[in-house]
C-alpha positions as CSV (number, residue, x, y, z in Angstrom):
1,X,33.1,-38.6,-12.2
2,X,32.2,-35.7,-10.0
3,X,29.4,-33.5,-11.3
4,X,30.6,-30.0,-12.2
5,X,29.4,-27.5,-9.5
6,X,26.4,-25.4,-10.5
7,X,27.3,-21.7,-11.0
8,X,24.2,-19.6,-11.8
9,X,26.3,-16.4,-12.5
10,X,28.4,-18.2,-15.3
11,X,25.1,-19.7,-16.6
12,X,23.6,-16.3,-17.0
13,X,26.7,-14.8,-18.5
14,X,26.9,-17.6,-21.0
15,X,23.2,-17.5,-21.9
16,X,21.8,-15.7,-25.0
17,X,21.1,-12.0,-25.2
18,X,17.4,-12.4,-24.8
19,X,17.7,-14.7,-21.7
20,X,20.1,-12.1,-20.3
21,X,17.5,-9.3,-21.0
22,X,14.9,-11.2,-19.3
23,X,17.2,-11.8,-16.3
24,X,18.0,-8.0,-16.2
25,X,14.3,-7.1,-16.3
26,X,13.6,-9.6,-13.5
27,X,16.3,-8.1,-11.5
28,X,14.8,-4.6,-11.9
29,X,11.5,-6.1,-10.8
30,X,13.1,-7.7,-7.8
31,X,14.9,-4.4,-6.6
32,X,11.8,-2.3,-7.0
33,X,9.7,-5.1,-5.1
34,X,12.0,-5.3,-2.1
35,X,12.3,-1.5,-1.9
36,X,8.5,-1.3,-1.8
37,X,8.3,-4.1,0.7
38,X,10.7,-2.4,3.1
39,X,9.1,1.1,2.8
40,X,5.5,-0.2,3.2
41,X,6.6,-2.5,5.9
42,X,7.7,0.3,8.1
43,X,5.0,2.7,7.1
44,X,2.2,0.3,7.7
45,X,3.7,-0.8,11.0
46,X,4.0,2.8,12.2
47,X,0.3,3.5,11.0
48,X,-1.0,0.5,12.7
49,X,0.7,1.3,16.1
50,X,0.1,5.0,15.9
51,X,-3.6,4.6,15.0
52,X,-4.2,2.1,17.8
53,X,-2.5,4.7,20.3
54,X,-4.6,7.6,19.0
55,X,-8.0,5.8,19.2
56,X,-7.3,4.8,22.8
57,X,-6.0,8.3,23.6
58,X,-9.1,10.0,21.9
59,X,-11.5,8.1,24.0
60,X,-9.6,8.9,27.2
61,X,-9.2,12.7,26.3
62,X,-11.6,15.4,27.8
63,X,-12.0,17.3,24.7
64,X,-11.3,17.5,20.9
65,X,-8.8,20.1,21.3
66,X,-6.6,17.8,23.5
67,X,-7.0,15.0,21.0
68,X,-6.1,17.5,18.1
69,X,-2.8,18.5,20.0
70,X,-1.9,14.9,20.5
71,X,-2.7,13.9,16.9
72,X,-0.2,16.4,15.4
73,X,2.5,14.3,17.0
74,X,1.4,11.3,15.1
75,X,2.5,11.6,11.4
76,X,1.9,8.1,10.2
77,X,-1.6,7.5,11.6
78,X,-4.3,7.8,9.0
79,X,-6.9,8.0,11.7
80,X,-5.1,10.9,13.4
81,X,-4.6,12.8,10.1
82,X,-8.3,12.3,9.2
83,X,-9.3,13.5,12.7
84,X,-7.2,16.7,12.2
85,X,-8.8,17.4,8.9
86,X,-12.3,17.0,10.3
87,X,-11.5,18.9,13.4
88,X,-10.2,22.0,11.5
89,X,-13.4,21.9,9.5
90,X,-15.4,21.7,12.6
91,X,-13.6,24.7,14.1
92,X,-14.2,26.7,10.9
93,X,-17.9,26.0,11.3
94,X,-18.1,27.2,14.8
95,X,-15.9,30.3,14.1
96,X,-16.9,31.8,10.9
97,X,-18.1,29.1,8.5
98,X,-21.9,29.4,9.2
99,X,-24.2,32.6,9.4
100,X,-25.6,33.5,12.7
101,X,-29.0,34.7,13.6
102,X,-28.9,38.4,14.7
103,X,-30.9,37.5,17.8
104,X,-28.5,34.7,18.6
105,X,-26.0,36.5,21.0
106,X,-24.4,33.4,22.4
107,X,-22.0,31.1,20.8
108,X,-24.7,28.6,20.0
109,X,-25.8,27.7,16.4
110,X,-29.3,27.0,15.2
111,X,-30.5,23.5,14.1
112,X,-30.4,24.3,10.4
113,X,-26.9,25.7,10.7
114,X,-25.8,22.6,12.7
115,X,-27.2,20.3,10.0
116,X,-25.4,22.1,7.3
117,X,-22.2,22.1,9.3
118,X,-22.6,18.4,10.1
119,X,-22.8,17.6,6.3
120,X,-19.7,19.7,5.8
121,X,-17.8,17.8,8.5
122,X,-19.1,14.5,7.1
123,X,-18.0,15.2,3.6
124,X,-14.7,16.5,4.6
125,X,-14.1,13.4,6.8
126,X,-15.1,11.1,3.9
127,X,-12.7,12.8,1.5
128,X,-9.9,12.6,4.1
129,X,-10.6,8.8,4.7
130,X,-10.5,8.2,0.9
131,X,-7.2,10.1,0.8
132,X,-5.7,8.0,3.6
133,X,-6.8,4.8,1.9
134,X,-5.1,5.8,-1.3
135,X,-2.0,6.7,0.7
136,X,-2.1,3.2,2.3
137,X,-2.4,1.2,-0.8
138,X,0.2,3.3,-2.8
139,X,2.8,1.1,-4.5
140,X,1.1,-2.0,-3.3
141,X,-0.4,-2.8,-6.7
142,X,3.1,-3.1,-8.1
143,X,3.7,-6.2,-5.9
144,X,0.6,-7.8,-7.4
145,X,1.8,-6.9,-10.8
146,X,5.2,-8.4,-10.1
147,X,3.7,-11.6,-8.6
148,X,1.6,-12.0,-11.6
149,X,4.0,-11.2,-14.4
150,X,7.4,-12.2,-13.1
151,X,6.8,-16.1,-13.6
152,X,5.6,-15.5,-17.1
153,X,8.5,-13.3,-18.0
154,X,10.9,-15.9,-16.6
155,X,9.0,-18.6,-18.6
156,X,9.3,-16.5,-21.8
157,X,13.1,-16.4,-21.2
158,X,13.2,-20.2,-20.7
159,X,11.0,-21.0,-23.8
160,X,13.3,-18.5,-25.9
161,X,16.4,-20.1,-24.5
162,X,15.2,-23.8,-25.3
163,X,14.3,-22.7,-28.8
164,X,17.6,-21.2,-29.3
165,X,19.4,-24.3,-28.0
166,X,17.4,-26.7,-30.3
167,X,17.8,-24.4,-33.3
168,X,21.6,-24.3,-32.7
169,X,22.0,-28.1,-32.8
170,X,20.4,-28.3,-36.1
171,X,23.5,-26.8,-37.6
172,X,26.0,-29.0,-35.6
173,X,27.5,-32.1,-36.9
174,X,27.5,-35.1,-34.7
175,X,26.2,-33.2,-31.7
176,X,22.5,-34.3,-31.7
177,X,22.8,-36.0,-28.2
178,X,21.2,-34.5,-25.1
179,X,24.6,-33.4,-24.0
180,X,24.6,-30.9,-26.9
181,X,21.5,-29.1,-25.7
182,X,21.7,-29.7,-21.9
183,X,23.8,-26.5,-21.2
184,X,21.6,-24.3,-23.2
185,X,18.5,-25.8,-21.5
186,X,19.9,-25.4,-18.1
187,X,20.8,-21.8,-18.8
188,X,17.3,-21.1,-20.0
189,X,15.7,-22.8,-17.0
190,X,17.5,-20.2,-14.8
191,X,15.1,-17.6,-16.1
192,X,12.0,-19.5,-14.8
193,X,13.6,-20.0,-11.5
194,X,14.5,-16.4,-11.2
195,X,10.8,-15.4,-12.2
196,X,9.6,-17.5,-9.3
197,X,12.2,-16.1,-6.9
198,X,11.0,-12.7,-7.6
199,X,7.2,-13.5,-7.6
200,X,7.0,-15.4,-4.5
201,X,8.1,-12.6,-1.9
202,X,6.0,-10.2,-3.9
203,X,2.9,-12.3,-3.5
204,X,3.5,-12.9,0.1
205,X,4.1,-9.2,0.9
206,X,1.1,-8.2,-1.1
207,X,-1.2,-10.5,0.9
208,X,0.3,-9.4,4.2
209,X,0.0,-5.7,3.4
210,X,-3.5,-6.2,2.0
211,X,-4.5,-7.8,5.4
212,X,-3.0,-5.0,7.5
213,X,-4.5,-2.3,5.3
214,X,-8.0,-3.7,5.7
215,X,-7.7,-3.7,9.4
216,X,-6.6,-0.1,9.3
217,X,-9.2,1.0,7.1
218,X,-11.9,-0.9,9.1
219,X,-10.6,1.0,12.2
220,X,-10.8,4.2,10.2
221,X,-14.4,3.7,9.2
222,X,-15.4,2.7,12.8
223,X,-13.6,5.8,14.1
224,X,-15.2,8.1,11.6
225,X,-18.6,6.7,12.4
226,X,-18.2,7.3,16.1
227,X,-16.7,10.8,15.6
228,X,-19.7,11.9,13.5
229,X,-22.1,10.4,16.0
230,X,-20.5,12.5,18.7
231,X,-20.7,15.7,16.7
232,X,-24.3,15.0,15.7
233,X,-25.4,14.1,19.3
234,X,-23.4,16.4,21.5
235,X,-22.5,19.3,19.3
236,X,-25.1,19.7,16.7
237,X,-28.3,18.4,18.3
238,X,-27.6,20.0,21.6
239,X,-26.2,23.1,19.9
240,X,-23.4,23.4,22.5
241,X,-20.3,25.6,21.7
242,X,-17.2,23.6,20.5
243,X,-14.6,22.9,23.1
């Protein structure tokens, strides 16, 4: 006798209401997870490429103004956005952000003014870096939540379906064989399979995105340190005007 072909859709439609509710919940988790995976993949991919391009361009550029103009074209790079924020704060310091000595008729700043300005830029860059990190990891925790909870949600649907199947045969006459409970058990086991199918891609994507984000954050921290060193050495300690 040829075994009846497995039809998952019919099994879900014939399952109990609780199992169907679990399957619907897992479907919503799956749709949301795949939407996040696609959005974050393109976002992080663009951020990774644009950040690498900007760092290379920054070290080749002659001054900050040139790098600032170029950074405005890079909308996905967290490094470029953090640099723009810090550069605008730096421009503010050298224009009207710090008081001048009356005897200082040049465009130079005093050491005390430079120290205060440097701290302002440092705080601004730190806040901007934190903002960019939050932007990068946004929606990513949902993938971890899906990976951790989806198997248990599916297992709950399976346990409930098996309980319902064994409870049903207690009121059936002459139907206490395995054939009486097998359909209900197979329908319930679909929930566990669905939970694993939802969780596995979410976990893989979460680990992949986390690794990429750590690389970008490391590059952002390195760039921030180098940028602050340039300001402190060439602009603050030497008290040269901003170019």
